[in-house]
C-alpha positions in Angstrom: -45.2 -51.5 24.8 -46.9 -53.9 22.7 -47.1 -56.2 25.7 -48.9 -53.3 27.8 -51.9 -53.4 25.1 -51.4 -57.2 24.9 -50.4 -57.3 21.6 -47.4 -59.4 20.0 -45.6 -57.6 17.4 -44.3 -60.1 14.8 -42.8 -57.4 12.4 -43.4 -53.9 11.2 -43.1 -52.9 7.7 -42.0 -49.0 7.3 -41.9 -46.9 4.1 -40.9 -43.5 4.3 -41.3 -41.0 1.1 -40.6 -37.3 1.1 -40.3 -34.2 -1.2 -37.8 -32.0 -1.3 -36.3 -29.5 -4.3 -32.4 -30.6 -4.7 -31.7 -27.1 -6.0 -30.7 -25.9 -3.0 -28.9 -29.1 -1.9 -27.1 -29.3 -5.2 -26.2 -25.6 -4.8 -28.3 -24.4 -7.9 -30.5 -22.1 -6.1 -31.1 -20.6 -2.6 -34.6 -20.0 -3.0 -36.0 -22.8 -1.0 -34.8 -24.7 2.5 -32.6 -27.5 1.6 -34.4 -30.4 3.8 -37.5 -32.0 3.2 -40.7 -30.1 2.6 -42.6 -33.0 3.8 -42.0 -36.5 5.1 -44.5 -39.3 4.5 -44.4 -42.3 6.9 -46.5 -45.3 6.3 -46.4 -47.9 9.2 -47.7 -51.4 8.9 -47.5 -53.5 11.9 -47.9 -57.1 12.0 -49.1 -58.6 15.0 -49.6 -62.5 16.2 -53.7 -62.1 16.3 -56.4 -59.9 14.9 -56.4 -56.5 16.8 -58.9 -53.5 16.7 -58.1 -50.6 14.4 -58.6 -48.5 17.4 -56.2 -50.8 19.4 -53.7 -50.3 16.7 -54.1 -46.7 16.3 -53.7 -46.4 20.1 -50.5 -48.3 20.1 -49.3 -46.4 17.0 -49.7 -42.9 18.4 -48.2 -43.9 21.7 -45.2 -45.4 19.7 -45.1 -42.1 18.1 -45.1 -40.0 21.0 -42.2 -42.1 22.7 -40.0 -42.3 19.4 -36.8 -40.0 19.7 -36.5 -39.5 15.7 -39.8 -38.2 15.3 -39.3 -35.9 18.5 -36.3 -34.6 17.0 -37.9 -34.0 13.5 -40.9 -32.2 14.9 -39.5 -30.2 17.7 -36.8 -28.6 15.7 -33.5 -30.1 17.9 -30.9 -27.7 17.9 -27.8 -29.1 16.4 -24.3 -27.7 16.7 -21.4 -28.1 14.2 -17.8 -28.3 16.1 -15.2 -26.8 14.1 -12.4 -28.9 13.4 
């Protein structure tokens, strides 16, 4: 996809932070859901040459739209657990 925009991606640094109440996960409370309340993803792409912020933002939006992990998290994918 970077080639479509005349971008040469050299590397990408990704930092993921999240907030959750571990009490449900640890079994000390059922007041909140067990998962993260919020997830913050910081992406810093490094390209071979300077690019406009607009071009990078458009590239990042397209990358996010195509990302299967983002899709699974945002769209609430059905999960089946098979009994053994």
